[in-house]
C-alpha positions in Angstrom: -125.9 120.0 111.4 -123.2 121.1 108.9 -123.6 120.7 105.3 -120.5 120.5 102.9 -120.4 122.5 99.8 -116.5 122.4 99.5 -115.0 119.4 97.8 -114.0 116.3 99.4 -110.0 116.4 99.1 -109.5 113.4 101.4 -106.5 111.7 99.6 -106.2 108.0 98.3 -103.6 106.4 96.2 -105.1 107.6 92.9 -106.1 110.8 94.0 -103.4 112.4 96.2 -103.6 115.5 98.3 -101.2 118.3 97.4 -99.4 119.5 100.6 -96.5 122.0 101.0 -93.8 119.3 101.0 -95.4 117.1 97.9 -98.3 114.9 97.5 -99.8 112.8 100.4 -101.0 109.5 99.5 -103.3 107.6 102.1 -103.4 103.8 101.9 -106.7 102.2 103.5 -105.9 98.8 105.2 -109.2 97.6 106.7 -109.0 96.7 110.3 -105.3 98.0 110.3 -104.4 94.4 109.0 -101.1 94.4 106.7 -99.0 91.7 105.8 -95.2 91.6 106.6 -94.3 91.7 102.9 -96.8 94.4 102.1 -95.5 96.5 104.7 -91.9 95.9 103.5 -93.0 96.8 100.1 -94.7 100.0 101.0 -91.5 100.9 102.8 -89.4 100.3 100.0 -91.9 102.5 97.8 -91.6 105.2 100.2 -87.8 105.2 99.9 -88.0 105.3 96.3 -91.0 107.8 95.7 -91.5 109.7 98.9 -89.8 110.9 102.1 -88.7 107.3 103.1 -91.2 106.9 106.1 -94.7 105.3 106.3 -97.1 107.3 108.3 -99.7 105.5 110.5 -102.9 107.5 111.0 -105.5 107.8 113.7 -107.9 105.7 111.7 -105.3 102.8 111.6 -104.5 103.5 108.0 -101.1 104.3 106.4 -99.8 107.2 104.4 -96.7 108.5 102.3 -95.8 111.9 102.4 -93.4 114.2 100.1 -94.3 112.2 97.2 -93.2 113.5 93.7 -95.8 114.2 91.1 -95.9 114.9 87.5 -97.1 118.1 85.7 -100.6 116.9 85.9 -100.4 116.3 89.5 -100.5 112.5 89.4 -98.0 110.2 91.1 -95.3 108.2 89.2 -96.7 105.0 87.6 -94.2 103.1 89.3 -95.4 103.9 92.9 -99.2 102.9 91.8 -97.8 99.6 90.4 -95.8 99.1 93.4 -98.6 99.5 95.9 -100.8 97.4 93.6 -98.4 94.5 93.4 -98.1 94.5 97.2 -101.9 94.1 97.3 -102.5 97.6 98.8 -104.9 98.6 95.8 -107.2 95.8 95.4 -110.2 98.0 94.4 -109.2 101.1 92.3 -112.8 102.3 92.1 -113.1 102.1 96.0 -109.8 103.3 96.8 -110.8 105.9 99.4 -113.7 104.5 101.0 -112.4 101.3 102.5 -111.9 102.9 105.8 -112.9 100.1 108.3 -111.8 100.3 111.8 -111.7 97.4 114.1 -110.8 96.6 117.7 -107.0 95.8 117.2 -106.9 93.1 119.7 -110.0 91.4 118.5 -109.8 87.6 118.3 -106.5 87.8 120.2 -107.2 89.2 123.8 -110.4 90.1 125.5 -113.6 91.5 123.8 -116.9 89.7 123.3 -116.4 88.1 119.9 -113.7 87.9 117.2 -114.9 90.1 114.6 -111.9 89.5 112.4 -113.9 87.8 109.7 -116.3 90.7 109.7 -113.5 92.9 108.4 -113.0 91.0 105.0 -116.7 90.5 104.8 -117.6 94.3 105.0 -114.6 95.3 102.8 -115.8 92.6 100.0 -119.5 93.7 100.3 -118.3 97.4 100.2 -116.3 97.0 97.1 -118.8 94.9 95.3 -121.4 97.8 95.5 -120.8 100.2 92.7 -123.0 102.9 94.2 -120.8 102.9 97.4 -117.7 104.1 95.5 -119.5 107.6 95.9 -119.2 107.6 99.7 -116.9 110.5 100.9 -113.3 109.9 101.7 -113.5 110.8 105.1 -116.6 108.3 105.7 -115.6 105.5 108.3 -116.9 102.2 109.4 -116.4 100.8 112.9 -116.4 97.4 114.0 -116.1 97.2 118.1 -115.7 93.8 119.8 -117.4 95.2 122.9 -114.5 96.7 124.6 -115.5 100.2 123.4 -112.2 101.1 121.7 -113.6 101.6 118.2 -116.5 103.4 116.7 -117.1 106.3 118.8 -116.7 108.6 115.9 -117.4 106.3 113.2 -120.3 107.0 110.8 -121.6 103.5 110.8 -120.5 101.1 113.2 -121.4 97.8 115.2 -120.5 97.1 118.9 -120.5 93.7 119.9 -123.0 93.0 122.9 -121.9 89.3 123.7 -120.6 86.4 121.6 -123.8 86.3 119.1 -125.2 89.7 118.9 -124.2 93.4 118.3 -125.6 96.8 118.3 -125.7 99.0 115.1 -124.8 102.5 115.6 -125.6 105.3 112.9 -123.4 108.1 114.0 -124.2 108.7 117.7 -127.7 107.3 117.4 -128.3 103.6 118.6 -130.0 101.4 116.0 -131.0 97.9 115.9 -129.7 94.8 118.0 -128.7 92.3 115.4 -127.0 88.9 115.0 -123.4 88.9 114.1 -124.1 87.5 110.7 -126.5 90.3 110.0 -123.9 93.1 111.0 -122.2 93.6 107.4 -125.6 93.5 105.4 -127.1 96.0 107.8 -124.1 98.4 107.7 -124.2 98.0 103.8 -128.0 98.8 103.6 -127.2 102.0 105.9 -124.5 103.0 103.7 -126.7 103.1 100.6 -129.3 105.1 102.5 -126.4 107.5 103.3 -125.3 107.9 99.5 -129.0 108.2 98.3 -129.9 110.8 101.0 -126.6 112.8 100.0 -127.6 112.6 96.2 -131.2 114.1 96.9 -130.4 116.5 99.7 -127.3 118.5 101.0 -124.2 116.9 100.6 -122.3 115.6 103.8 -119.2 114.0 104.6 -120.4 112.3 107.8 -123.7 110.9 109.2 -123.9 113.4 111.9 -123.9 116.3 109.2 -127.2 115.1 107.8 -130.2 117.3 108.7 -131.5 115.1 111.4 -127.8 113.8 112.6 -128.3 110.4 110.8 -132.1 109.5 112.2 -133.3 109.6 108.6 -131.3 106.6 107.8 -133.2 104.6 110.4 -136.7 103.4 110.2 -138.7 103.8 113.2 -138.4 100.4 114.8 -134.7 100.4 114.3 -134.3 103.4 116.6 -133.6 101.8 120.2 -132.4 103.6 123.2 -129.0 102.2 124.3 -125.8 103.1 126.2 -122.6 103.1 124.3 -119.3 101.9 125.5 -116.3 104.2 125.1 -114.0 105.6 124.3 -112.0 102.7 125.5 -108.3 102.6 126.5 -105.6 102.0 123.8 -103.9 98.6 123.7 -101.2 98.2 126.1 -97.5 98.2 125.1 -95.1 95.4 125.6 -95.6 91.7 125.5 -99.4 90.6 125.6 -100.7 87.0 126.5 -103.3 85.8 123.8 -106.0 83.7 124.7 -104.6 80.9 122.7 -101.4 80.7 124.8 -99.3 82.7 122.0 -98.1 86.6 122.5 -98.6 89.5 121.0 -96.1 92.5 121.0 -97.4 95.9 121.1 -95.3 98.9 120.3 -95.6 102.6 119.6 -94.3 104.6 116.7 -93.2 108.1 117.9 -95.1 110.7 116.1 -96.9 107.9 113.9 -93.9 107.5 111.6 -92.0 104.3 110.8 -88.6 104.6 109.3 -87.4 102.2 106.8 -85.4 100.4 109.6 -88.5 100.2 112.0 -90.8 99.0 109.0 -88.0 96.2 108.3 -87.9 95.2 111.9 -91.5 94.9 112.1 -91.7 92.7 109.0 -89.1 90.5 110.2 -90.7 90.0 113.6 -93.9 89.1 111.9 -91.9 86.5 110.0 -94.4 86.3 107.0 -97.5 86.8 109.1 -99.8 89.7 109.6 -99.2 92.9 111.5 -102.0 95.1 113.0 -101.6 98.9 112.9 -103.8 100.6 115.7 -105.6 104.0 116.0 -103.1 105.0 118.6 -100.3 105.1 116.1 -99.0 101.7 117.2 -98.3 98.3 115.7 -99.0 94.9 117.0 -97.2 91.8 116.1 -99.4 88.9 117.1 -99.2 85.0 117.3 -95.6 84.9 118.7 -93.9 82.2 120.5 -94.1 83.7 124.2 -90.4 82.7 124.5 -89.4 84.9 121.7 -91.5 88.0 122.6 -88.7 89.4 124.7 -86.2 89.3 122.0 -88.8 90.8 119.6 -89.2 93.7 122.0 -85.5 94.1 122.4 -85.0 94.2 118.6 -87.9 96.8 118.1 -86.7 98.9 120.9 -83.2 98.9 119.3 -84.7 100.6 116.1 -86.6 103.4 118.0 -90.1 101.9 118.6 -91.5 102.2 122.3 -92.9 99.2 124.0 -92.9 100.8 127.8 -96.5 101.7 128.8 -95.0 104.7 131.1 -93.1 106.1 128.2 -93.7 109.8 127.8 -94.3 109.1 124.1 -97.5 107.5 124.9 -100.3 109.7 123.9 -98.3 112.3 122.3 -99.3 113.1 118.7 -98.6 116.3 116.1 -100.0 117.3 112.9 -97.6 117.8 110.0 -96.9 121.4 110.9 -94.4 123.6 109.1 -92.8 123.1 106.8 -94.5 120.3 105.5 -98.2 121.9 105.7 -99.0 125.2 104.1 -101.3 126.1 107.1 -98.6 125.5 109.7 -97.0 128.3 111.6 -94.5 126.3 113.5 -92.6 122.9 113.8 -95.1 120.8 115.7 -92.7 117.8 115.7 -90.0 119.7 117.4 -92.3 121.0 120.1 -93.7 117.3 120.6 -90.1 115.9 120.9 -89.6 118.7 123.7 -92.7 117.9 125.5 -91.8 114.4 125.7 -88.3 115.6 127.0 -90.0 117.6 129.7 -92.3 114.8 130.7 -91.6 112.2 133.3 -92.4 108.6 133.0 -96.0 107.9 133.9 -98.6 105.2 133.0 -101.3 107.8 133.6 -100.0 110.9 131.7 -102.8 112.5 129.6 -102.9 112.7 125.8 -101.2 115.7 124.1 -101.7 117.1 120.5 -99.5 119.4 119.0 -101.1 121.4 116.1 -99.5 123.9 113.7 -102.8 125.9 113.2 -106.3 126.2 114.6 -107.5 123.3 112.5 -105.7 121.0 114.8 -106.0 118.2 112.4 -105.3 114.6 113.8 -106.3 115.6 117.4 -107.7 112.7 119.4 -111.3 112.3 120.0 -110.6 111.6 123.9 -109.8 114.3 126.3 -106.4 115.9 125.9 -104.0 118.7 126.0 -103.9 120.7 122.9 -100.9 123.0 122.2 -101.5 125.2 119.2 -98.3 127.1 117.7 -99.0 130.3 116.6 -95.6 131.4 115.3 -93.5 132.3 118.5 -96.4 131.6 121.0 -98.2 128.6 121.9 -101.8 128.4 123.0 -102.2 125.8 125.7 -105.5 124.0 126.5 -106.1 121.3 129.0 -109.1 119.1 129.2 -110.4 120.8 132.2 -107.9 123.8 132.7 -108.2 127.5 131.8 -106.4 128.1 128.3 -103.0 129.4 128.5 -100.6 131.3 126.3 -96.9 130.7 126.5 -93.5 131.8 124.5 -92.6 128.9 122.3 -89.3 128.8 124.2 -91.2 127.7 127.4 -94.2 126.0 126.0 -92.9 122.3 126.4 -92.5 122.5 130.1 -95.9 124.1 130.2 -97.6 121.5 128.0 -96.0 118.7 130.3 -97.3 120.2 133.5 -100.7 120.4 132.0 -100.4 117.0 130.7 -99.4 115.6 134.1 -102.1 117.7 135.9 -104.8 116.3 133.7 -103.9 112.7 134.6 -104.6 113.3 138.3 
């Protein structure tokens, strides 16, 4: 159990984080859903007020970096107005607590149940409860449609067991089996219990940090032994056949950043519809005519997005690193690009995360190769390999080799 005495600095729109390169704003989009017009507006706002890119996070949210601030550390009113007009700040009081992850392909391909209706229901119930505005910024809800791809590290989550029922999870503890219509009321009640527990005891950011690891949120009959699926595989890349006969195009954004050209191409491809951001720093364009999918893929590849499941970019992530982060001791993105260049095409290459300090922000929850830059040297740790230290100039090849070995 870990208690939290330090302040919660997790950013939102109205409460940015001061980074080395300027303010960082995080925009919660429940379930990773965002309309094409909203993405276009966000990209335009980034061009005007930030570094021009739209960042994709490992929680399927969005962020802007290098945002200019005023003397009192607030962002320009024009930026806030632009995000609000685009529908990206619907509940200012609950700006930082609307972190709801959901299986990206739910209702489109596979899964036991279509959980898309629960996303809006949970968001509405969360924002309708004034007490829940006190939830910590890092706190996260998860809705898993039964494929095991969401919720493993969520604070409160539901995993579909079949088309009508789901298992509630409180951190890593299994809770009651409930009908799908009871999922949202159950999660909201547990969130209230968490807030009350933190108000009367030691503060915590996550359920697992409570003295009993979350068991204090469950009544005796609610604790039920159960096995949990996951972590599931990321959504495949390329053209995917939907259950209704239409197609979804799935692409990856290298290093989790959408340039203005990429954001515009995705918005065009959605043709006024909805896009889905994935926790693997990708984007889904659903409900396409199958005959148009190949052209959409060609268009997105042309602006630098990745649709090849064997691409070395698949599974490669990096924290902000130097010079954008004050803690960073090296250029993480440069090393990540070198790792990709040194890797061969493979559909089974293991994930890699490049970090600029020992905190390793943004590292994946699944087994991976971690490369931590310490100025002119890189500490490399594979999932099952002994730790290795390499000079920075030789690190990319060593990381690529460790990654390839981890996939065997």
